[in-house]
RONU-830797 format. One record per residue: residue number from 1; residue in three letters; x, y negated, z negated of N, C-alpha, C in turn. Coordinates in pm, 1 decimal. Each point is the difference from the previous one (the first is absolute). Layout:
<lumkes>
   num   residuo         nX         nY         nZ        caX        caY        caZ         cX         cY         cZ
   NUM       ALA          X          Y          Z          X          Y          Z          X          Y          Z
...
</lumkes>
This chain:
<lumkes>
   num   residuo         nX         nY         nZ        caX        caY        caZ         cX         cY         cZ
     1       MET   -17122.3    24533.3   -26777.7       39.9       17.5      140.5      -76.4      113.4       65.0
     2       GLU      -18.8      109.6      -76.3      -75.4      111.9       57.5     -144.4      -40.0       26.1
     3       ASP      -58.3      -81.8      -93.1     -138.9      -44.0       21.3      -10.8      -88.4      123.2
     4       GLU       98.1      -88.1       20.7       -3.0      -88.6      115.7       11.9       77.9      129.0
     5       ALA       90.6      101.3        1.4       16.1       82.6      120.3     -126.8       77.3       28.7
     6       SER      -62.9       49.6     -106.0     -125.0       73.2       20.1     -108.5      -90.5       55.4
     7       PHE       -7.6     -123.8      -51.0     -100.7      -96.1       48.6       23.1      -33.5      147.3
     8       ASN      128.0      -23.1       37.5       30.1      -31.3      140.5      -34.7      115.6       90.2
     9       LYS       23.4      122.4      -48.5      -31.3      118.0       80.7     -150.2       10.4       22.1
    10       CYS      -78.0      -24.5     -105.3     -146.2        5.9       13.9      -50.1     -109.4       94.3
    11       SER       60.8     -117.3       -7.5      -42.2     -110.0       87.3       25.2       33.7      145.2
    12       ARG      123.1       62.7       27.8       28.8       36.0      139.2      -95.7      106.9       49.1
    13       GLN      -32.3       96.2      -87.0      -94.0      104.5       40.8     -139.0      -58.8       27.2
    14       GLY      -38.8      -95.8      -85.3     -131.1      -63.6       21.4       -2.5      -79.0      129.1
    15       SER      111.1      -68.1       34.3        4.4      -77.6      123.7       -6.7       90.7      120.9
    16       ARG       76.4      116.7       -6.9       -5.7       92.2      113.3     -139.6       60.1       14.2
    17       ARG      -63.7       29.5     -112.9     -135.4       55.0        6.7      -97.9     -101.3       61.2
    18       ALA       11.7     -125.4      -40.1      -88.6     -103.7       54.5       21.7      -18.3      148.8
    19       SER      129.8        7.0       43.3       29.7      -14.5      142.6      -57.5      115.3       78.7
    20       ARG       15.3      123.5      -58.3      -52.9      117.4       69.6     -152.8       -5.8        9.8
    21       GLU      -65.1      -41.7     -106.5     -147.5       -9.7        2.2      -46.1     -109.2       95.5
    22       LYS       76.9     -107.3        7.9      -34.4     -108.6       92.6        5.4       48.1      142.9
    23       GLN      105.9       81.3       32.8       12.4       52.5      135.1     -111.9       98.8       31.1
    24       GLU      -43.9       76.3     -102.0     -104.9       98.7       22.8     -138.4      -64.2        2.8
    25       GLY       -9.5     -129.7      -35.8     -128.7      -70.0        5.3      -86.5       25.0     -120.6
    26       LYS       55.9       43.1     -113.0      -78.1       26.5     -119.6      -10.4     -127.6      -82.3
    27       ASP     -124.2      -33.0      -40.7      -23.3     -118.4      -81.9       -4.8       41.3     -146.4
    28       THR      114.4       44.7      -49.0        9.6       35.1     -141.4       29.6     -124.5      -79.0
    29       PRO      -24.0        1.8     -130.8       28.5     -120.0      -78.8      142.8      -47.7       11.8
    30       SER       97.7       93.2       10.1      139.8      -42.3        9.4       28.2      -68.7      131.8
    31       SER      -60.7       50.2      112.6       26.0      -62.0      129.7      -65.1     -137.6        7.4
    32       VAL     -121.4      -15.8      -57.1      -65.5     -130.0       -1.9       80.5      -98.7      -80.1
    33       LEU       52.0       45.1     -112.8       82.5      -87.9      -81.7      125.7      -39.7       75.0
    34       GLY       59.3       97.8       76.0      118.9      -31.8       76.9      -27.1     -103.2      107.5
    35       LEU     -118.9       10.7       67.5      -34.8      -96.7      103.1      -19.3     -138.9      -59.1
    36       LEU      -62.9       -7.7     -117.6      -18.9     -129.6      -63.8      133.2      -62.9      -37.8
    37       ILE       94.4       85.1      -47.1      131.0      -51.7      -38.0       77.1      -45.8      122.5
    38       ASP       -8.5       79.8      112.6       72.6      -36.4      121.8      -51.8     -132.3       56.8
    39       ASP     -134.3      -26.1       -9.8      -58.2     -119.6       59.8        0.7     -119.0      -94.1
    40       ALA       54.7       13.7     -116.1       -7.0     -107.6      -99.7      111.2     -100.8       19.9
    41       SER       10.8      -55.0      121.0       98.5     -104.0       25.3      -56.2     -133.5      -46.4
    42       PRO       84.9      -96.1      -33.3      -50.2     -129.3      -48.7      -90.8      -70.7       99.2
    43       ALA       17.8       25.4      132.1      -78.0      -73.3      100.1     -145.0       45.7        3.4
    44       ASN      -23.7      131.3      -18.9     -137.8       48.9       13.2      -47.0       73.1     -124.2
    45       SER       61.0      -27.2     -113.2      -40.0       67.9     -122.4     -129.7      -59.4      -51.3
    46       ILE      -84.9       82.6      -60.4     -125.3      -41.3      -62.7      -16.5       80.7     -126.3
    47       SER      -23.9      -64.4     -105.1      -13.6       69.3     -126.8     -140.0       57.3      -12.1
    48       ALA      -16.6       93.3      -93.3     -131.9       58.3      -24.4      -97.5     -105.5      -48.8
    49       LEU       49.8      -97.9      -75.4      -86.8     -106.6      -48.6      -51.0      -85.6      115.3
    50       ASP       93.0      -32.5       95.1      -42.0      -77.4      116.4      -98.3       77.5       85.9
    51       LEU       22.4      133.1       14.1      -89.9       82.5       78.3     -138.5        1.2      -61.4
    52       GLY       -5.5        7.7     -132.2     -129.2       -3.1      -67.1      -68.5     -132.9       16.1
    53       ARG       79.5     -107.8       -4.1      -60.0     -131.4       17.1      -57.9      -17.8      139.4
    54       SER       70.3       56.9      100.5      -46.9      -15.8      137.4     -128.4       75.2       24.0
    55       ARG      -24.5      106.5      -77.7     -120.7       79.3       19.5     -113.0      -42.9      -93.4
    56       ARG       33.1      -74.7     -105.8     -101.0      -39.1      -95.8      -61.3     -132.2       40.8
    57       PRO     -134.0       -7.9       18.5      -61.2     -127.9       39.9       13.5     -102.8     -109.9
    58       SER       21.4     -122.8       42.0       12.0     -108.7      -95.3     -136.2      -33.3      -57.1
    59       SER        0.3      -84.8     -103.3     -126.4      -39.3      -61.1      -85.6      -78.5       98.0
    60       GLU       65.3      -79.7       88.5      -76.1      -74.8       99.6      -64.4       92.7       99.9
    61       ASP       77.6      104.4       43.2      -56.4       95.4       94.4     -117.5       72.8      -62.9
    62       SER       14.1       37.5     -128.6     -106.2       72.6      -66.9     -124.9      -84.9       -9.9
    63       SER       18.2     -128.1      -33.0     -117.0      -86.3      -11.9      -67.3      -20.6      134.8
    64       MET       80.0       -7.7      108.7      -58.0      -15.6      132.4      -76.4      124.5       40.6
    65       CYS       54.3      118.6      -34.8      -68.5      123.8       34.1     -129.8       12.8      -78.3
    66       MET       -0.5      -46.7     -123.9     -118.7       13.2      -82.8     -107.6      -99.8       38.7
    67       SER       39.5     -122.5       26.6      -99.3     -104.0       21.6      -22.2      -34.4      147.0
    68       GLY       89.8       42.4       89.8      -14.1      -31.7      140.9       44.6     -142.5       27.4
    69       PRO      -18.9      -46.5      124.0       42.4     -136.4       33.8      -81.2     -103.1      -76.2
    70       ALA       62.6     -112.6      -23.0      -66.7     -106.2      -75.4     -118.7      -53.6       79.6
    71       ARG     -110.5      -19.6      -69.6     -120.6      -49.9       64.6      -31.8     -139.6      -51.0
    72       PRO      -51.1      -85.1       87.0      -36.7     -134.1      -47.5     -118.2        8.3      -93.4
    73       PRO       -8.2      -87.7      -98.3     -113.5        4.1      -92.6     -130.8      -30.2       71.3
    74       VAL     -101.9       74.0      -40.5     -131.3      -16.9       59.8      -75.5     -108.3      -76.9
    75       ARG      -46.2     -101.6       70.3      -73.1     -108.0      -63.7     -149.4       23.8       14.7
    76       ALA      -69.3      -12.1     -110.7     -144.3       17.0        0.5      -65.3     -134.2       33.7
    77       GLU      -24.0      -22.8      128.4      -59.8     -124.8       43.5     -151.5        6.8      -19.4
    78       PRO      -61.6     -108.4      -46.4     -145.9       -0.5      -11.2      -62.9        5.8      138.2
    79       PRO     -109.7       73.2       14.8      -61.5       10.7      133.1      -70.0     -128.9       40.3
    80       HIS        4.0      -27.5      128.3      -71.6     -114.4       55.2     -133.6       42.0       60.1
    81       VAL       -3.1      120.6       53.7     -120.5       51.8       64.0      -19.3      144.6      -43.6
    82       ILE     -122.5       34.3      -35.4      -33.9      140.3      -23.4     -103.2       39.9      104.3
    83       VAL       35.2      100.0       80.1      -84.2       42.1      111.6      -80.4      121.6      -44.4
    84       LEU     -130.6      -14.9        0.9      -92.1      105.6      -40.7      -86.2       38.4      118.8
    85       GLY      -65.0      113.4       -8.9      -88.8       39.2      109.6      -11.0      149.6       13.0
    86       GLU      -78.8       39.5       97.9      -25.7      141.2       21.1      118.9       69.0       66.8
    87       ARG        0.6      130.0       -7.8      105.1       81.4       61.9       -6.1      -15.0      151.9
    88       LEU      116.4      -11.2       60.6       15.4      -11.0      145.1      -60.5     -128.4       57.1
    89       ALA      -11.3     -100.4      -84.6      -53.3     -127.6       49.6      108.3      -86.8       62.1
    90       GLY      125.7       40.5      -10.1      108.7      -76.7       60.4       70.3      -93.0      -96.9
    91       LYS        0.7       34.6     -128.8       62.5      -87.4     -100.2      150.3      -12.6       21.2
    92       SER       66.5      110.8       27.3      146.4       -3.7       19.5       37.3      -83.2      122.4
    93       ALA      -76.5       10.2      106.8       28.4      -77.5      120.8      -17.9     -148.9      -26.3
    94       ILE      -98.4      -35.9      -79.9      -20.6     -141.2      -32.5      114.4      -52.8      -85.3
    95       ILE       45.9       79.6      -95.5      113.9      -41.0      -83.1      124.0      -21.6       86.9
    96       SER       23.6       90.3       93.1      115.6      -14.5       89.3       -9.7     -128.3       82.2
    97       SER     -119.1      -30.9       46.6      -18.0     -122.9       78.6       25.8     -124.1      -85.0
    98       LEU      -50.7       -1.8     -123.2       22.0     -113.1      -89.0      147.1      -15.6      -36.5
    99       GLU       66.9      111.2      -23.3      142.3       -5.5      -31.9       81.0      -53.1      117.4
   100       GLY      -45.1       29.5      121.9       68.1      -54.0      116.7      -11.3     -151.8        7.3
   101       PHE     -118.5      -53.3      -29.0      -17.0     -145.4       -4.1       89.3      -61.9     -108.3
   102       ALA        2.5       63.8     -116.9       79.3      -53.5     -110.6      149.0       -2.5       33.9
   103       GLU       48.6      106.0       62.7      141.7        5.7       35.6       35.8     -107.5      102.2
   104       ARG      -85.4      -19.5       97.7       28.8     -100.1      103.2       -4.1     -142.4      -54.7
   105       GLN      -78.6      -20.7     -104.4      -10.3     -134.1      -57.0       90.0      -19.1     -121.8
   106       GLY       78.8      101.4      -33.1       99.4      -14.0     -105.6      -55.3       -5.2     -139.9
   107       VAL     -113.6       66.0      -24.5      -56.9        5.3     -134.5      -11.2      146.1      -43.4
   108       GLN       -7.6       19.6     -131.5       -7.3      134.0      -56.7     -145.1       34.7      -29.9
   109       LEU      -49.3      107.3       58.6     -135.9       46.5      -24.1        6.0      137.7      -64.5
   110       ASN      -56.7       11.9     -118.3       -7.2      127.8      -68.9     -144.1       47.8        5.1
   111       ALA      -28.2       91.4       90.4     -134.0       54.4       17.3       -2.5      143.7      -49.7
   112       VAL      -99.1       33.4      -81.3      -14.1      135.7      -51.8     -131.8       56.9       50.8
   113       LYS       -1.1      132.1       15.5     -118.7       68.2       52.6      -60.4       87.3     -109.0
   114       GLY     -124.7      -25.7      -30.7      -69.3       81.2      -99.0       30.7      -42.8     -141.9
   115       LEU      -68.8       64.3      -93.6       11.9      -35.3     -141.2      105.8       81.6      -73.0
   116       ASP       58.2      101.3       65.1       93.5       89.0      -68.7      125.2      -72.7      -46.2
   117       THR       47.8      -95.7       78.7      125.0      -69.0      -32.7      -23.1     -132.2      -72.4
   118       LEU     -125.0      -27.8      -35.7      -32.9     -127.8      -61.5      -24.9       18.4     -148.6
   119       THR       58.2      -86.7      -81.8      -22.5        1.1     -143.9      -41.8     -139.7      -44.2
   120       ASN      -66.8       -3.8     -112.1      -45.1     -129.5      -51.7      119.8      -84.5      -38.2
   121       SER        4.3     -121.7       49.8      115.1      -85.8      -21.0      -43.1     -144.9        9.0
   122       PRO       62.9      -87.1      -78.7      -34.5     -141.8       12.9       35.9      -58.8      135.5
   123       HIS       87.4       67.8       75.6       38.6      -50.3      131.7     -110.0       19.1      105.1
   124       LEU     -105.4       75.3      -35.4     -104.1       28.5       98.0      -91.0     -119.2       26.0
   125       ALA       27.1     -110.8      -63.9      -80.4     -118.8       25.7       15.9      -46.8      144.4
   126       GLN      110.5       38.5       65.1       25.8      -43.4      137.1      -45.9      102.3      104.1
   127       VAL      -50.2      116.4      -43.9      -28.1      107.1       95.4     -125.0      -32.0       81.7
   128       VAL        4.3       39.8      126.8     -113.0      -17.2       91.7      -55.8      138.6       32.5
   129       PRO     -124.7       29.0      -34.0      -58.7      128.7       38.3      -39.1       -1.2      147.9
   130       LEU       41.5      104.2       71.0      -35.8       15.3      141.3      -66.7      136.5       16.4
   131       VAL     -128.8        0.0       29.6      -75.2      123.6       17.8      -15.8       25.8      149.4
   132       VAL       45.5      118.2       42.1       -0.8       36.8      142.0     -108.4      105.0       24.5
   133       TRP      -75.4      -20.0      104.4     -110.6       90.5       35.7       -6.9        7.3      151.2
   134       ASP      -58.0      108.4       52.0      -27.0        7.5      144.2     -135.1       65.6       21.2
   135       ALA      -55.9      -19.2      117.0     -138.0       41.7       26.0      -17.8      150.9        3.5
   136       GLU      107.1       76.3        5.4      -11.3      145.3        3.4       -6.6       61.4     -139.6
   137       GLN        8.1      -81.0     -104.1       -3.6       51.8     -136.4     -141.4       44.2      -36.5
   138       PRO      -12.5      102.4      -86.3     -133.8       46.6      -39.2      -71.5      -96.5      -94.1
   139       THR       74.9      -84.6      -69.6      -60.9      -96.1      -91.4      -22.6     -133.5       71.5
   140       THR      -91.2      -78.4      -54.6      -23.3     -132.5       55.9      109.4      -95.2      -45.9
   141       LEU        9.6     -111.4       68.6      101.0      -99.0      -34.5      -23.9      -55.5     -140.6
   142       SER     -124.8      -28.8      -32.6      -33.1      -54.2     -131.3       33.8       99.4     -110.8
   143       GLU      -31.1      126.3       22.0       32.9      102.9     -100.1      150.8       13.0      -18.6
   144       CYS       73.5       -7.6      107.7      146.4       10.3       -6.4       58.3     -113.9      -82.9
   145       VAL      -44.6     -121.9       25.3       53.2     -115.2      -72.4      -36.8        7.8     -148.2
   146       THR     -126.3       32.8      -28.6      -45.7        6.0     -139.1       76.5      105.5      -79.0
   147       ARG       19.9      117.3       58.7       67.6      107.4      -72.7      146.4      -32.4      -25.6
   148       HIS       72.0      -46.3       99.6      143.5      -23.9      -17.1       27.3     -119.8      -90.6
   149       MET      -80.0     -102.7        8.9       19.0     -114.0      -90.2      -36.9       38.5     -142.7
   150       GLY     -101.4       84.8      -16.2      -35.1       47.3     -133.7      111.3       82.7      -61.6
   151       GLU       63.1       86.9       80.4      111.9       80.2      -51.4      118.9      -88.3      -35.7
   152       LEU       23.6     -104.9       77.1      110.1      -92.0      -29.5      -23.3      -71.4     -132.8
   153       LEU     -121.4      -48.1      -21.8      -30.9      -69.0     -125.5        5.6       95.6     -118.6
   154       THR      -40.0      124.8       20.8        8.4       99.5     -108.2      144.9       25.6      -37.5
   155       LEU       86.0       10.4       99.0      141.9       21.2      -27.7       58.8     -118.3      -76.1
   156       LEU      -41.0     -118.1       35.6       51.6     -120.3      -64.8      -72.3      -31.3     -130.7
   157       GLN      -98.5       85.8      -34.1      -76.1      -18.0     -123.9      -65.5     -138.2       -5.4
   158       GLU      -58.0      -36.5      112.7      -67.6     -128.4        9.8     -151.1       22.0       14.2
   159       ARG      -77.1      -83.9      -63.4     -145.0        4.5       14.3      -39.2      -58.5      136.0
   160       PRO     -106.6       50.4       58.5      -38.4      -48.9      133.9      -25.6     -149.6        5.3
   161       ASN      -43.0      -59.5     -112.0      -33.6     -142.3        1.7      107.2      -86.2      -66.3
   162       SER      118.7       57.0      -24.2      105.9      -78.1      -62.6       55.0     -102.3       99.0
   163       ALA       73.7      -97.5      -54.1       57.6     -103.7       85.8       99.8       59.8       99.1
   164       PHE       78.6       98.6      -45.8       98.0       62.4       89.3      -70.0       79.1      109.8
   165       SER     -111.2       65.6      -35.4      -75.8       74.9       99.6      -53.1      -92.9      108.7
   166       LYS      -51.9     -114.2      -42.4      -50.8      -97.1       97.8      113.4      -53.9       87.7
   167       GLU      117.8      -16.3      -61.0      115.1      -47.9       77.7       42.5      103.0      103.4
   168       LEU        1.4      129.0      -39.5       34.6      105.6       94.2      -98.1        4.5      116.4
   169       HIS     -129.3       -6.5      -30.7      -99.7        2.3      106.8       10.9     -123.4       88.4
   170       GLY       44.3     -111.4      -58.1       17.8     -120.0       81.0      114.6       12.3       98.8
   171       LYS      100.1       83.0      -31.7      113.6       19.4       91.0      -15.8      124.4       88.5
   172       LEU     -107.1       74.9      -21.8      -21.8      125.0       72.7      -10.9      -24.5      150.3
   173       VAL       66.2       87.8       76.9      -12.0        0.8      146.2      -46.7      138.6       42.0
   174       VAL     -103.2        4.9       79.1      -54.0      125.9       51.3       31.8        9.0      148.4
   175       MET       60.4      111.8       38.0       44.0       17.8      139.3      -71.3      119.4       61.7
   176       CYS      -72.2      -24.5      109.1      -55.2      109.5       79.0      101.7       33.5      108.2
   177       ASN       65.1      113.4      -15.0      109.3       38.9       89.1      -52.3       87.4      115.5
   178       LYS       85.6       20.4       97.7      -26.7       87.3      114.9     -117.7      -49.7       85.1
   179       THR      -15.9     -132.0        6.2     -110.0      -53.2       81.7       24.3       17.8      149.3
   180       ASP      121.8       37.7       39.4       24.7       30.2      140.5      -68.4      129.6       39.7
   181       ALA      -23.2       89.1      -97.4      -67.8      126.1       28.4     -148.8       -5.5      -33.8
   182       GLU      -34.7      -69.7     -108.1     -138.9       -9.2      -44.3      -23.0     -135.6      -63.6
   183       PRO      -77.6      -87.5       64.4      -26.2     -131.9      -58.3      -70.8       10.6     -134.6
   184       CYS       19.6     -100.3      -81.7      -64.0       -0.6     -131.3     -149.0      -31.0       15.6
   185       PRO      -88.0       87.5      -48.8     -144.4      -26.9       13.8      -41.5     -123.3      -79.4
   186       LEU      -83.5      -80.9       57.4      -45.4     -121.5      -67.2      -73.6       27.8     -130.3
   187       PRO      -81.5      107.2      -10.9      -64.8       26.7     -128.6       99.6       21.5     -113.3
   188       GLU      116.5       57.0       30.8      101.2       19.4     -103.0       51.9     -134.3      -50.0
   189       LEU       20.2      -91.3       89.1       49.5     -132.1      -37.0     -102.8      -77.6      -81.1
   190       SER     -125.8       10.1       38.7     -105.3      -75.4      -69.2      -24.8       51.8     -140.8
   191       ALA       41.2      123.9      -28.4      -20.7       56.5     -132.8      103.3      -48.3     -100.4
   192       LEU      104.2      -64.1       45.1      102.9      -50.3      -90.7      -45.5     -128.1      -68.2
   193       ASP       66.3      -29.8     -111.1      -22.9     -128.2      -66.6       38.3     -111.5       97.0
   194       PRO      -82.3     -101.6       15.0       31.3     -107.5       94.6      131.3      -71.3      -30.5
   195       LYS       45.8        6.1     -124.5      124.7      -67.1      -36.6      124.7       83.4       34.0
   196       THR      -21.6      124.1       42.7      113.1       88.4       28.8       67.8      -39.8      131.1
   197       THR      131.4       -6.4       -3.2       76.5      -28.7      122.5        9.9      128.2       82.1
   198       PHE      -55.5       -3.0      119.9       -5.9      118.8       85.1       76.4      -25.3      129.0
   199       LEU       66.6      107.9       46.4       76.5       -9.3      124.2      -10.2      132.3       73.8
   200       ALA      -22.7       -6.0      129.7       -3.0      119.2       83.9      121.1       -2.9       92.7
   201       GLY       63.2      115.3       15.4      118.6        3.6       84.5       49.5      141.6       19.9
   202       SER      120.9       10.4       51.0       59.6      130.5       28.5      149.4       -5.2      -28.4
   203       SER       43.8       81.0      -94.8      143.7        7.0      -27.9       74.9       66.9      114.2
   204       LEU      -68.6       86.6       74.8       64.0       68.4      112.0       26.1      -96.3      115.1
   205       ARG      -97.1      -83.4       32.7       12.8      -95.4      110.2       58.6     -132.7      -44.9
   206       GLY        3.4      -23.6     -131.3       47.8     -127.2      -50.8     -105.8     -108.4       -0.6
   207       THR     -124.6       38.7       22.2     -108.2      -97.5        6.2      -26.2      -60.4     -137.9
   208       ASN        7.8     -130.6       -9.1      -27.2      -76.3     -121.2       98.2       30.2     -114.2
   209       MET      111.5       64.1       29.5       98.1       23.7     -105.2       67.1     -129.9      -42.8
   210       ASP       16.6      -92.1       94.0       57.3     -129.2      -36.8      -94.8      -79.2      -89.4
   211       ALA     -131.0       11.3       26.1      -98.2      -67.0      -85.4       -1.3       61.4     -139.8
   212       LEU       12.9      131.5       -7.3        7.6       66.5     -130.5      124.5      -44.3      -75.8
   213       TRP      111.3      -12.0       69.8      123.5      -44.6      -63.2      -14.9     -140.8      -56.4
   214       ARG      -61.7      -88.0       73.6      -18.8     -136.5      -48.4      -89.1       -3.2     -124.8
   215       LEU     -101.0       86.1       -3.4      -86.2        6.9     -117.9       77.9       46.7     -122.1
   216       ILE       79.1      105.9       17.5       78.0       52.5     -111.6      100.0     -103.9      -48.3
   217       LYS       66.8      -64.0       93.1      102.5      -98.2      -36.0      -58.9     -119.9      -71.9
   218       SER     -122.7      -36.9       32.8      -62.7     -116.9      -63.0      -53.3       30.4     -139.1
   219       ARG       -8.8      129.7      -36.9      -62.4       36.4     -127.0       98.1       52.1     -104.2
   220       THR      125.9        4.0       32.5      100.3       43.2      -97.7      132.2      -69.4       31.5
   221       ALA       84.3      -11.2     -101.9      130.3      -65.7       17.5      103.3      104.8       39.1
   222       LEU       56.9      -15.1      119.0       98.3       95.5       50.5      139.7      -60.8      -10.9
   223       PRO       91.9       64.6      -73.1      135.2      -55.0      -15.5       83.6       22.8      125.7
   224       PRO      110.6      -72.6       14.4       91.7       26.1      112.5       58.9      139.7      -10.2
   225       ARG       32.7       57.5      113.7       62.0      132.0        1.9      137.4       -6.0      -64.4
   226       SER       32.8      100.6      -80.7      128.4        1.4      -69.7      116.3       14.5       95.7
   227       ASP      -18.5       67.3      115.1      110.9       18.9       93.5       29.8     -125.3       80.7
   228       ARG      -86.6     -101.9       -8.9       25.0     -125.5       69.8       35.6     -112.2      -96.0
   229       ALA      -14.8       28.8     -129.8       24.4     -105.9      -97.0      147.8      -39.9       -6.0
   230       HIS       88.8       94.9       36.2      144.3      -25.8       -7.2       59.8      -38.1      134.8
   231       CYS      -80.3      -15.4      101.4       51.5      -35.5      132.9       36.0     -146.3        6.4
</lumkes>
């Protein structure tokens, strides 16, 4: 009985101390504990375990933070056209023009610029080489075509006189761009192999871009666009 009375006395003293500290605005451990006990009603009670769960990210959240939003798989499509040529000859503008024709006609055109993104592959049997040149270049048209086609064959590890090399040259299209600013000199054209398909035009003005598109389309198989296949 004496122990119980002593315990009750200590409890009352602790309660009065907590009340006094609460009124004085002191955040002592006893006052914080008293506030937690006072607010622990069944309607708004939260356990320490629940509090930890609310602050701990789930495994799904962690995976999303680590990997970011889901991305669609990237498909390595074989190229249909490889655009080669001198710097500032307008290769990117020509690719944009060709892609516009392809989109309007509902076909998929995979055009790559330069040899950096090209690797030897059996799918390259369908590729069409397009060499772009303009009259303001320091090199001649013939030199430009010879050098870029030679680098392409070296990358593909093909001999100049192989059957595949002859097939590539048979599909080759040479484009003299920017003819709205500087016409293609006739001596440059006459220096080319007579069997070479040559076209003069302007990607800026759109001159002969439709003719170039028809040439490309006739020399490679273009599949339907994937975004229209399900329509």
